Structure formats: C-alpha cells, structure tokens
C-alpha positions in Angstrom: 84.1 114.5 75.3 82.9 114.0 78.9 83.0 110.2 78.7 83.3 108.4 82.0 85.8 105.5 81.7 85.6 102.7 84.1 88.6 102.2 86.3 90.1 98.8 85.6 92.3 96.9 88.0 95.1 95.7 85.8 97.3 94.0 88.4 97.5 93.2 92.0 100.6 92.2 94.0 100.3 90.8 97.5 103.2 90.7 100.0 102.2 88.5 103.0 103.5 89.4 106.4 105.8 86.8 107.8 104.8 87.5 111.4 101.5 85.5 112.0 100.5 87.4 115.0 100.8 90.9 113.3 97.7 93.0 112.8 98.7 93.7 109.2 98.6 90.3 107.6 99.7 91.5 104.1 100.3 94.6 102.0 99.0 95.1 98.4 100.0 97.1 95.4 97.4 97.7 92.7 97.8 99.1 89.2 94.8 100.9 87.7 94.3 101.1 83.9 98.0 100.1 83.4 98.8 103.7 84.4 98.4 104.4 88.2 100.1 102.5 91.0 98.6 102.4 94.4 101.0 101.0 97.0 101.0 100.4 100.7 97.4 99.1 101.0 97.2 97.1 104.2 95.2 93.9 104.6 94.1 93.7 108.2 92.3 91.1 110.2 89.5 92.7 112.2 86.7 91.4 114.5 84.4 90.9 111.5 86.9 89.6 109.0 89.5 91.0 106.6 89.5 94.6 105.5 91.6 97.2 103.8 93.4 100.3 105.1 94.8 102.9 102.8 98.1 104.6 103.6 98.2 108.0 105.2 100.4 110.9 104.0 102.6 110.7 107.1 102.7 108.8 110.4 99.7 109.8 112.5 98.1 111.8 109.7 94.3 111.6 109.4 94.5 112.3 105.7 95.0 109.5 103.1 97.6 109.3 100.3 94.6 108.2 98.2 91.0 107.2 98.7 88.2 105.5 96.8 85.5 108.1 96.3 82.7 105.8 95.3 81.6 103.0 97.6 81.0 100.8 94.6 84.7 101.1 93.5 86.0 100.7 97.1 83.9 97.4 97.4 85.2 96.2 94.0 88.8 97.1 94.9 88.5 95.3 98.3 86.9 92.2 96.8 89.7 92.0 94.1 92.5 92.4 96.7 91.0 90.0 99.1 90.4 87.4 96.4 94.1 87.8 95.3 95.2 87.4 99.0 93.1 84.2 99.4 94.4 82.9 96.1 98.0 83.4 97.2 97.3 81.5 100.4 95.7 78.6 98.4 98.6 78.4 96.0 101.1 75.6 96.9 104.7 76.6 97.5 107.3 74.6 95.6 110.1 73.4 97.7 112.4 73.0 94.8 112.2 76.5 93.2 
C-alpha cells in the first residue's frame, strides 16, 4: 500500500512577457498527474542562462507557495518548462489567425 507513484507533468502553459527588457521573461503553469495545478512559476534570464523561480506566499516572504523536494524532480520540471518555452519561441505565429 505504500507504493510511490511518479509525478507526471501532464501539461505546461507558458505566457511570455511582452516587455523584452524585463527580468521575468515568461510565466508558467504546470499540471501534475492531471490533478494539481502549479501557477506563477517565473522563467528568468540570469547570468548563466534561464532558470525558474517558484512563487512566494506573499510579497517579500522567504517561504514558497510550493517547492520541489527532490533535486531530480526539480531538474525534470525545469527541463520540461524550459523546453516548452523554447518550443513556444520557435513556433511561427500566424498573421491571419
């Protein structure tokens, strides 16, 4: 009965920032196992490339609304979100709807 089930990323939605000079270049919402929605994940451009920041409970709070407890899952989550962001950038935009 104590089976460990793997967390599966069922969907990722990326909302790019329209201000090209902003630190936050996009935000992401992720659904896990079709049951849990994580919103407000920021995609930032840092000195060494893109990285994620999880939302805090309130402005200036050092605590996070959620946090990946295993480094393996955090890396998987970051990889999937950044791939979705790069895929969005590479997708041509239709001028005719």
